[in-house]
LOVO-315213 format. One line per 2 residues: number of its first residue (from 0); their letters; for each residue x, y, z of N, C-alpha, C, O. Coordinates in pm, whole numbers. Layout:
BEGIN
NUM = A = X,Y,Z,X,Y,Z,X,Y,Z,X,Y,Z; ...;
***
This chain:
BEGIN
0 = ME = 434,-417,2315,332,-364,2225,221,-295,2306,133,-234,2246; 223,-302,2442,117,-251,2516,88,-98,2497,-26,-52,2509;
2 = TL = 197,-23,2466,173,121,2433,93,152,2317,39,261,2302; 82,44,2224,10,60,2112,-143,27,2123,-224,72,2042;
4 = VT = -176,-49,2223,-302,-115,2237,-400,-19,2305,-365,47,2403; -527,-12,2252,-639,50,2320,-711,-64,2386,-769,-149,2319;
6 = FN = -707,-67,2520,-766,-170,2596,-917,-144,2618,-960,-29,2624; -997,-255,2631,-1145,-240,2648,-1207,-146,2542,-1274,-48,2577;
8 = PI = -1184,-178,2410,-1243,-87,2311,-1389,-100,2303,-1450,-196,2350; -1445,5,2240,-1591,5,2214,-1627,-114,2124,-1559,-139,2025;
10 = TV = -1730,-186,2157,-1770,-307,2078,-1925,-302,2052,-2000,-222,2108; -1962,-389,1968,-2108,-411,1939,-2133,-560,1951,-2039,-641,1948;
12 = GL = -2255,-595,1964,-2303,-733,1970,-2348,-785,1838,-2370,-706,1746; -2363,-909,1825,-2397,-973,1699,-2537,-920,1648,-2561,-905,1528;
14 = DD = -2622,-893,1742,-2760,-849,1704,-2782,-689,1701,-2893,-640,1682; -2679,-622,1719,-2692,-473,1720,-2711,-443,1567,-2657,-510,1479;
16 = SL = -2791,-337,1546,-2831,-298,1412,-2728,-215,1339,-2639,-157,1401; -2739,-210,1209,-2659,-134,1131,-2657,16,1178,-2552,80,1187;
18 = TQ = -2784,67,1209,-2788,194,1258,-2715,221,1389,-2654,327,1403; -2720,128,1486,-2640,146,1605,-2496,143,1580,-2421,211,1650;
20 = VM = -2450,68,1482,-2309,63,1452,-2270,198,1394,-2170,253,1440; -2341,256,1295,-2313,377,1238,-2305,485,1347,-2208,561,1352;
22 = RL = -2404,492,1431,-2408,594,1531,-2284,590,1626,-2237,697,1665; -2229,467,1666,-2123,454,1749,-1997,506,1673,-1914,574,1732;
24 = MD = -1984,471,1536,-1873,519,1460,-1866,665,1453,-1758,722,1463; -1982,732,1435,-1994,873,1422,-1968,950,1554,-1905,1056,1557;
26 = EY = -2019,891,1663,-2006,952,1788,-1869,947,1842,-1825,1042,1907; -1801,842,1817,-1662,819,1877,-1552,835,1767,-1433,817,1793;
28 = EL = -1595,866,1646,-1496,874,1532,-1423,753,1509,-1301,757,1493; -1494,636,1506,-1422,511,1485,-1425,469,1343,-1517,500,1268;
30 = HH = -1316,393,1302,-1311,341,1172,-1334,185,1180,-1358,121,1077; -1326,129,1297,-1341,-21,1315,-1411,-53,1451,-1373,1,1555;
32 = VP = -1509,-138,1447,-1578,-177,1582,-1579,-330,1583,-1638,-394,1496; -1510,-388,1686,-1516,-532,1707,-1658,-581,1749,-1733,-513,1820;
34 = VV = -1686,-699,1700,-1818,-758,1736,-1785,-878,1832,-1701,-964,1805; -1855,-875,1937,-1824,-973,2044,-1956,-1048,2086,-2065,-994,2067;
36 = DE = -1947,-1166,2141,-2066,-1236,2199,-2073,-1206,2344,-1997,-1123,2394; -2165,-1274,2417,-2191,-1248,2552,-2069,-1278,2647,-2053,-1221,2755;
38 = QF = -1989,-1368,2597,-1863,-1397,2671,-1749,-1306,2642,-1640,-1325,2695; -1771,-1205,2555,-1676,-1111,2512,-1575,-1174,2416,-1465,-1122,2394;
40 = HL = -1617,-1293,2357,-1527,-1355,2253,-1536,-1277,2127,-1645,-1227,2097; -1433,-1262,2052,-1427,-1190,1929,-1493,-1270,1825,-1449,-1382,1800;
42 = RG = -1596,-1221,1761,-1668,-1290,1651,-1642,-1229,1517,-1664,-1293,1415; -1598,-1112,1514,-1569,-1036,1391,-1548,-895,1405,-1536,-848,1518;
44 = IV = -1541,-818,1299,-1514,-673,1303,-1590,-605,1198,-1604,-659,1088; -1641,-489,1224,-1715,-409,1126,-1623,-277,1105,-1580,-206,1196;
46 = SD = -1605,-260,976,-1514,-142,940,-1602,-51,855,-1710,-85,808; -1538,81,837,-1600,176,743,-1635,111,614,-1745,126,559;
48 = TD = -1537,36,565,-1553,-27,435,-1675,-118,431,-1750,-117,333; -1695,-199,538,-1808,-278,537,-1946,-208,535,-2042,-248,470;
50 = VS = -1944,-95,619,-2067,-16,623,-2092,53,485,-2204,58,435; -1983,104,428,-1999,173,294,-2052,69,185,-2142,97,106;
52 = RC = -1993,-40,190,-2026,-149,83,-2173,-185,110,-2249,-203,15; -2215,-198,237,-2348,-234,258,-2457,-126,220,-2564,-158,168;
54 = LA = -2424,0,249,-2513,105,204,-2517,120,52,-2622,149,-7; -2408,100,-5,-2410,109,-157,-2489,4,-221,-2548,26,-327;
56 = AS = -2494,-117,-159,-2567,-233,-216,-2709,-234,-177,-2792,-301,-240; -2740,-161,-72,-2882,-175,-18,-2974,-62,-66,-2921,43,-103;
58 = PT = -3102,-74,-69,-3192,27,-98,-3189,123,7,-3149,90,119; -3233,258,-23,-3223,353,83,-3355,361,171,-3389,465,228;
60 = DG = -3420,252,178,-3534,235,258,-3485,208,400,-3428,103,428; -3507,303,488,-3458,289,625,-3495,162,703,-3419,109,784;
62 = ED = -3618,118,674,-3662,-4,741,-3578,-127,702,-3543,-211,785; -3549,-134,572,-3468,-248,514,-3325,-245,580,-3271,-347,623;
64 = DA = -3270,-123,584,-3134,-116,639,-3129,-143,790,-3031,-198,840; -3242,-101,868,-3245,-112,1009,-3233,-260,1059,-3174,-286,1164;
66 = IL = -3297,-362,974,-3293,-500,1015,-3162,-562,1001,-3144,-669,1060; -3061,-508,927,-2932,-550,915,-2860,-546,1046,-2868,-446,1117;
68 = TA = -2788,-654,1083,-2712,-659,1221,-2566,-656,1197,-2516,-671,1085; -2500,-635,1305,-2352,-638,1305,-2299,-780,1272,-2192,-795,1213;
70 = GQ = -2376,-879,1312,-2343,-1015,1277,-2352,-1047,1132,-2279,-1132,1083; -2442,-978,1060,-2457,-997,919,-2354,-917,838,-2308,-961,733;
72 = LM = -2318,-798,888,-2238,-706,829,-2092,-738,842,-2014,-710,751; -2055,-795,949,-1912,-801,993,-1826,-886,901,-1875,-972,828;
74 = TV = -1691,-857,905,-1591,-946,847,-1560,-1050,949,-1524,-1021,1063; -1575,-1171,906,-1550,-1292,995,-1403,-1332,1001,-1353,-1374,1106;
76 = DV = -1333,-1318,884,-1196,-1365,870,-1114,-1252,932,-1061,-1168,859; -1102,-1247,1064,-1030,-1139,1125,-888,-1182,1166,-867,-1289,1223;
78 = TS = -789,-1091,1131,-650,-1114,1178,-651,-1058,1328,-689,-944,1356; -609,-1143,1412,-592,-1104,1552,-456,-1153,1613,-395,-1248,1564;
80 = VP = -411,-1083,1721,-286,-1117,1780,-292,-1127,1929,-378,-1063,1991; -209,-1200,1988,-194,-1197,2138,-135,-1073,2192,-75,-997,2116;
82 = LD = -146,-1047,2312,-85,-917,2375,60,-912,2368,117,-803,2364; 123,-1021,2366,272,-1022,2356,329,-1026,2218,448,-1050,2201;
84 = AA = 246,-1004,2117,289,-1002,1972,389,-882,1965,380,-782,2036; 486,-903,1873,582,-793,1846,521,-694,1756,448,-736,1666;
86 = PL = 542,-564,1772,483,-456,1690,514,-485,1543,425,-462,1461; 630,-532,1505,647,-551,1367,562,-654,1300,527,-643,1182;
88 = VV = 530,-756,1379,433,-869,1329,302,-806,1306,240,-837,1205; 251,-718,1393,121,-654,1378,118,-559,1259,23,-557,1181;
90 = LE = 224,-481,1248,230,-391,1144,241,-454,1005,181,-408,908; 322,-564,999,335,-632,871,202,-700,832,172,-711,713;
92 = AM = 122,-748,933,-8,-805,904,-98,-705,848,-172,-734,754; -96,-581,904,-188,-468,848,-146,-443,703,-233,-429,618;
94 = LR = -13,-435,670,25,-390,546,4,-507,438,-24,-481,321; 20,-626,482,6,-743,395,-146,-755,357,-178,-784,242;
96 = RN = -232,-736,446,-381,-762,431,-449,-632,395,-570,-630,373; -372,-520,387,-441,-394,354,-557,-363,445,-666,-329,400;
98 = IH = -529,-375,586,-627,-342,682,-568,-236,772,-449,-204,764; -657,-181,859,-617,-71,942,-631,-102,1095,-606,-17,1181;
100 = SV = -670,-220,1123,-689,-261,1271,-667,-403,1290,-696,-487,1204; -614,-432,1408,-594,-572,1447,-637,-595,1590,-572,-544,1681;
102 = PV = -743,-669,1613,-785,-695,1756,-677,-772,1835,-609,-859,1781; -664,-738,1963,-579,-815,2046,-655,-907,2144,-740,-860,2220;
104 = VE = -625,-1034,2141,-705,-1129,2213,-624,-1210,2315,-502,-1220,2308; -697,-1267,2410,-634,-1359,2507,-716,-1483,2498,-830,-1486,2544;
106 = GR = -664,-1582,2442,-751,-1694,2402,-850,-1649,2296,-809,-1606,2188; -981,-1658,2324,-1081,-1601,2225,-1132,-1477,2275,-1210,-1414,2204;
108 = RL = -1099,-1430,2394,-1155,-1313,2460,-1087,-1186,2408,-965,-1185,2396; -1160,-1080,2377,-1108,-956,2323,-1047,-869,2439,-1113,-839,2539;
110 = RG = -920,-831,2421,-854,-752,2516,-851,-607,2475,-881,-517,2554; -813,-585,2347,-798,-450,2294,-794,-454,2143,-834,-550,2077;
112 = IV = -743,-341,2093,-725,-329,1946,-611,-233,1914,-592,-134,1984; -542,-261,1816,-431,-170,1761,-469,-130,1617,-507,-211,1531;
114 = TS = -456,-3,1600,-499,55,1468,-374,119,1397,-268,139,1456; -394,146,1276,-287,221,1198,-245,344,1258,-127,380,1254;
116 = RD = -346,419,1320,-322,546,1373,-245,533,1510,-179,628,1550; -252,425,1577,-165,392,1695,-28,392,1642,59,453,1704;
118 = FL = 3,325,1527,145,314,1482,188,461,1433,304,499,1442; 96,531,1388,133,662,1330,167,757,1457,258,840,1450;
120 = RE = 98,741,1560,136,812,1682,273,774,1733,355,859,1769; 295,643,1736,434,591,1780,544,648,1683,652,689,1725;
122 = YS = 512,648,1565,610,689,1464,642,841,1486,759,880,1476; 547,919,1514,572,1060,1533,660,1088,1665,726,1190,1683;
124 = EL = 650,984,1752,727,1007,1880,846,924,1892,913,932,1995; 881,840,1793,983,746,1803,1121,814,1784,1217,774,1850;
126 = GC = 1132,911,1697,1273,972,1670,1369,884,1609,1489,896,1632; 1316,784,1522,1407,681,1470,1475,739,1354,1444,851,1314;
128 = RT = 1571,664,1295,1647,715,1182,1558,748,1064,1571,853,1001; 1465,656,1036,1372,674,922,1283,801,949,1250,875,857;
130 = GR = 1249,820,1070,1167,939,1105,1231,1073,1079,1163,1175,1064; 1362,1071,1072,1436,1198,1052,1458,1225,902,1498,1335,866;
132 = LP = 1434,1134,820,1453,1143,675,1340,1238,618,1228,1240,671; 1371,1314,514,1272,1408,453,1166,1326,389,1193,1217,339;
134 = VA = 1040,1381,388,923,1308,322,946,1293,176,887,1207,112; 1031,1375,120,1062,1363,-27,1107,1214,-60,1085,1163,-169;
136 = RA = 1171,1150,42,1218,1012,27,1106,908,36,1127,793,-4; 995,945,84,882,851,104,757,891,22,657,819,20;
138 = MQ = 764,1000,-42,637,1038,-112,617,961,-242,713,909,-298; 490,952,-290,448,882,-396,402,966,-504,379,1085,-480;
140 = PW = 384,914,-633,332,1007,-742,194,1058,-709,117,998,-634; 167,1179,-772,47,1237,-747,-52,1190,-853,-56,1243,-964;
142 = RP = -128,1095,-819,-225,1040,-911,-329,953,-830,-294,891,-729; -454,949,-876,-519,1041,-978,-550,1168,-912,-518,1183,-794;
144 = TV = -610,1264,-979,-639,1396,-934,-780,1437,-965,-832,1397,-1070; -845,1514,-881,-983,1567,-900,-999,1696,-824,-940,1718,-718;
146 = ER = -1082,1780,-881,-1119,1906,-823,-1189,1894,-691,-1263,1797,-670; -1168,1994,-594,-1221,1988,-461,-1374,2006,-462,-1443,1977,-364;
148 = TA = -1427,2057,-584,-1573,2073,-599,-1646,1944,-639,-1769,1939,-644; -1566,1837,-669,-1636,1710,-713,-1691,1646,-598,-1650,1677,-486;
150 = SP = -1789,1551,-616,-1859,1480,-507,-1777,1360,-474,-1699,1312,-556; -1796,1307,-345,-1719,1182,-313,-1760,1068,-403,-1673,984,-427;
152 = DE = -1875,1055,-454,-1906,952,-554,-1824,963,-683,-1779,862,-735; -1804,1079,-732,-1719,1103,-858,-1574,1060,-828,-1507,1000,-912;
154 = AL = -1527,1093,-700,-1387,1060,-674,-1380,908,-661,-1285,849,-713; -1473,843,-597,-1471,691,-573,-1478,622,-711,-1414,519,-732;
156 = QL = -1557,680,-807,-1552,608,-935,-1426,625,-1004,-1382,532,-1072; -1357,745,-992,-1233,760,-1053,-1118,659,-991,-1033,601,-1058;
158 = MQ = -1133,651,-855,-1037,559,-787,-1063,416,-827,-968,339,-843; -1186,378,-845,-1216,242,-883,-1161,215,-1025,-1104,110,-1054;
160 = AT = -1180,317,-1113,-1127,300,-1254,-967,287,-1255,-910,214,-1336; -905,357,-1166,-757,361,-1166,-689,264,-1073,-568,244,-1077;
162 = GS = -777,203,-986,-729,101,-891,-645,174,-775,-560,112,-711; -671,298,-753,-593,377,-652,-666,378,-512,-789,380,-504;
164 = RY = -586,377,-406,-633,383,-276,-636,522,-221,-698,548,-117; -569,612,-292,-558,757,-256,-584,848,-378,-562,810,-493;
166 = IG = -632,967,-347,-659,1059,-457,-616,1201,-424,-643,1246,-313; -553,1272,-512,-509,1411,-490,-626,1506,-524,-697,1493,-624;
168 = II = -639,1602,-431,-743,1708,-439,-685,1838,-475,-593,1884,-408; -736,1905,-586,-683,2025,-625,-785,2132,-633,-905,2103,-634;
170 = DG = -741,2259,-640,-829,2370,-654,-762,2454,-769,-674,2536,-745; -809,2428,-898,-731,2478,-1012,-594,2414,-1027,-584,2294,-1048;
172 = LR = -493,2491,-1016,-363,2422,-1026,-289,2403,-895,-172,2365,-892; -362,2431,-789,-304,2421,-659,-353,2300,-584,-471,2265,-590;
174 = AC = -262,2236,-514,-294,2124,-431,-370,2159,-305,-341,2262,-243; -466,2080,-264,-542,2113,-142,-520,2005,-31,-524,2033,88;
176 = GV = -496,1879,-79,-483,1769,16,-498,1644,-51,-508,1638,-174; -501,1536,29,-509,1402,-24,-623,1327,59,-629,1343,181;
178 = LS = -708,1250,-5,-803,1176,57,-785,1028,29,-733,991,-76; -827,941,124,-819,795,97,-946,741,59,-1050,807,70;
180 = KR = -942,618,13,-1066,540,-28,-1160,528,95,-1281,548,89; -1093,494,204,-1181,475,325,-1246,604,379,-1356,599,435;
182 = QL = -1182,713,362,-1248,838,394,-1362,879,305,-1461,938,348; -1345,844,175,-1453,874,87,-1563,775,100,-1678,812,80;
184 = GR = -1533,644,136,-1639,564,174,-1713,599,294,-1834,573,300; -1654,656,387,-1723,696,516,-1813,815,478,-1919,832,538;
186 = AR = -1777,896,383,-1853,1012,341,-1988,969,294,-2086,1042,309; -1994,849,234,-2119,803,171,-2214,749,289,-2331,723,263;
188 = RL = -2169,735,404,-2253,684,513,-2371,780,534,-2354,902,539; -2486,722,545,-2608,799,556,-2624,847,705,-2581,781,800;
190 = QW = -2685,958,718,-2720,1010,861,-2865,977,879,-2942,968,783; -2902,958,1003,-3033,919,1040,-3085,1027,1139,-3011,1088,1216;
192 = LG = -3218,1046,1129,-3287,1143,1226,-3370,1072,1324,-3412,959,1298; -3396,1130,1433,-3492,1072,1532,-3442,968,1618,-3321,947,1621;
194 = DE = -3528,897,1692,-3487,793,1785,-3470,663,1714,-3472,657,1591; -3453,551,1795,-3422,425,1736,-3529,374,1642,-3499,292,1555;
196 = SD = -3656,421,1655,-3769,368,1567,-3789,461,1455,-3881,439,1375; -3709,566,1440,-3740,661,1335,-3610,660,1241,-3506,714,1278;
198 = FT = -3622,597,1119,-3502,576,1038,-3510,660,910,-3468,614,804; -3564,785,918,-3569,868,808,-3432,908,752,-3348,955,828;
200 = VL = -3407,891,620,-3282,919,565,-3272,1080,545,-3363,1143,491; -3167,1136,586,-3147,1271,575,-3072,1311,444,-3131,1371,354;
202 = ES = -2944,1279,436,-2862,1315,323,-2724,1248,346,-2692,1197,453; -2649,1251,241,-2509,1202,248,-2435,1302,338,-2479,1416,349;
204 = SA = -2325,1263,402,-2251,1341,506,-2166,1438,437,-2106,1516,510; -2147,1448,311,-2052,1550,247,-2104,1569,104,-2134,1473,33;
206 = AT = -2112,1694,66,-2155,1723,-71,-2037,1729,-171,-2049,1693,-288; -1926,1775,-119,-1809,1789,-212,-1684,1733,-137,-1686,1712,-16;
208 = LG = -1576,1711,-215,-1447,1671,-145,-1399,1777,-60,-1340,1745,43; -1416,1900,-89,-1367,2015,-6,-1421,1998,143,-1354,2029,241;
210 = DL = -1548,1945,149,-1604,1926,279,-1531,1822,367,-1544,1824,490; -1461,1738,308,-1390,1623,376,-1248,1665,415,-1185,1602,500;
212 = LP = -1199,1770,353,-1054,1809,385,-1043,1866,518,-1138,1929,563; -935,1851,586,-916,1924,713,-910,2074,713,-863,2133,616;
214 = EA = -953,2135,813,-950,2281,814,-811,2333,790,-793,2424,709; -715,2279,858,-576,2319,837,-528,2260,697,-575,2157,649;
216 = AG = -432,2334,641,-375,2294,512,-333,2150,505,-259,2106,593; -374,2074,409,-339,1934,398,-218,1922,310,-213,1832,226;
218 = II = -118,2012,327,1,2014,243,124,2015,325,118,2057,441; 233,1973,273,365,1965,346,483,1990,257,480,1964,137;
220 = DP = 586,2040,319,705,2079,249,791,1948,228,799,1867,320; 855,1926,111,938,1802,96,1045,1781,184,1087,1667,200;
222 = RT = 1100,1887,250,1210,1886,348,1172,1851,489,1255,1832,579; 1033,1844,505,975,1810,642,1021,1666,675,1029,1586,582;
224 = SA = 1051,1627,798,1086,1491,833,967,1410,835,856,1458,858; 988,1284,811,879,1181,814,814,1177,951,692,1161,960;
226 = GE = 892,1191,1058,834,1194,1186,740,1309,1212,636,1288,1275; 772,1432,1165,688,1548,1171,571,1526,1085,461,1562,1124;
228 = AA = 585,1468,968,470,1438,886,370,1348,954,250,1371,950; 424,1242,1019,339,1149,1095,262,1223,1206,145,1195,1233;
230 = SK = 331,1316,1270,265,1397,1368,146,1480,1316,41,1489,1379; 169,1540,1198,73,1615,1130,-45,1535,1091,-160,1574,1112;
232 = LH = -16,1418,1032,-130,1327,987,-213,1288,1113,-336,1287,1111; -144,1259,1219,-217,1218,1346,-306,1341,1395,-422,1325,1431;
234 = EL = -244,1458,1393,-318,1569,1451,-440,1607,1358,-547,1641,1407; -420,1599,1228,-529,1634,1132,-629,1512,1119,-738,1528,1063;
236 = RA = -593,1397,1169,-678,1275,1143,-696,1251,999,-803,1208,956; -587,1278,919,-584,1264,779,-515,1145,739,-435,1092,817;
238 = DG = -540,1094,620,-472,969,567,-369,1008,463,-303,920,408; -352,1136,434,-255,1171,330,-227,1318,333,-303,1396,389;
240 = LA = -115,1358,271,-81,1499,257,-19,1527,123,57,1446,70; -53,1645,69,4,1683,-65,150,1734,-35,170,1811,59;
242 = VV = 248,1692,-114,388,1743,-100,403,1851,-200,386,1825,-319; 431,1969,-162,446,2084,-248,570,2171,-221,619,2176,-108;
244 = DA = 616,2235,-320,737,2327,-305,684,2463,-260,565,2482,-238; 781,2561,-247,753,2693,-192,643,2762,-274,561,2834,-218;
246 = ER = 641,2741,-403,539,2804,-491,414,2722,-497,327,2746,-581; 403,2624,-407,292,2536,-389,267,2453,-524,153,2420,-556;
248 = RI = 375,2422,-598,365,2334,-711,365,2189,-661,437,2155,-567; 285,2105,-725,267,1965,-673,394,1880,-706,443,1877,-819;
250 = LG = 443,1814,-604,563,1726,-616,517,1580,-601,574,1492,-666; 421,1553,-522,375,1413,-493,277,1415,-379,223,1519,-344;
252 = ML = 255,1297,-319,170,1281,-209,238,1188,-103,304,1090,-139; 223,1220,20,262,1132,136,138,1068,196,44,1136,238;
254 = TL = 139,931,200,19,871,248,45,797,379,159,772,417; -63,764,445,-57,677,570,15,550,544,99,505,623;
256 = TG = -19,492,434,32,359,400,187,368,370,264,279,405; 227,481,303,361,500,272,449,504,394,556,443,399;
258 = LL = 398,587,501,467,610,630,473,477,711,574,448,776; 369,400,706,371,271,774,469,173,716,533,94,785;
260 = QS = 479,182,589,582,95,518,710,134,554,795,47,575; 739,261,566,881,308,616,905,274,763,1019,249,802;
262 = LS = 801,273,843,818,235,981,844,83,988,923,37,1070; 776,7,902,793,-138,899,940,-172,871,998,-260,935;
264 = LE = 998,-98,773,1135,-121,744,1229,-87,848,1331,-154,867; 1197,20,921,1281,56,1037,1271,-39,1146,1373,-70,1207;
266 = LA = 1157,-91,1179,1139,-195,1278,1211,-324,1243,1272,-388,1329; 1202,-362,1116,1274,-485,1066,1423,-458,1076,1495,-555,1103;
268 = RR = 1476,-343,1058,1620,-318,1063,1673,-332,1199,1785,-379,1218; 1585,-288,1305,1619,-307,1445,1603,-443,1497,1664,-478,1598;
270 = A = 1522,-522,1434,1507,-661,1492,1621,-742,1482,1619,-857,1526;
***
């Protein structure tokens, strides 16, 4: 499993502020930050979802938000694995708990972290039987749908109403791409101005869904192999792609979760 692990990951301490956590996430494009104590023992993890939930529930008074710490914000019930854990065990834990990262520990001490994108990278390079199948075999229905001019908040409300983790983005009758709930949650993160003592709120990080889509087209042909699709998702840092035909008519969506489920089945078959 060592090829999947990011060793010595960026971490925060229990007393680090919400602002410090957000800045690290933005600077290093992180979705998850482990929380450790002075002995580098794993105490919890802070995810995009934790930050978004906190900001949605808190007043927009910078001083109130600033006193929140990683220790207060973190998820304590963390799934972790030893370094010698089988990749299939780690991947199945992610899928079962609907999480995107698993810390790697030695005893209680943090050694590294494995994320869903690490598996995506491996999938794109694996050349396995499942990876050669066309994405049409792994795509999911195209639902729900919203215009690219809608705001992230509007899309999140629709996703909450429909219980969906992914949403299709359109421009009129044409597909533009797919966004995940965690990407939309990250868009709600507030930006801060000034130094550590200046917590003036600027604005939300994206005005429309179009601002969140990758510059390259977030669409894919149904005949493309799953391995090539995984490579494209990894390259675009996207969580989903719209599957369209030659006339760009919408056929469905390919998601990060769907690809990881396919990889899980392939690893189980090999075990």
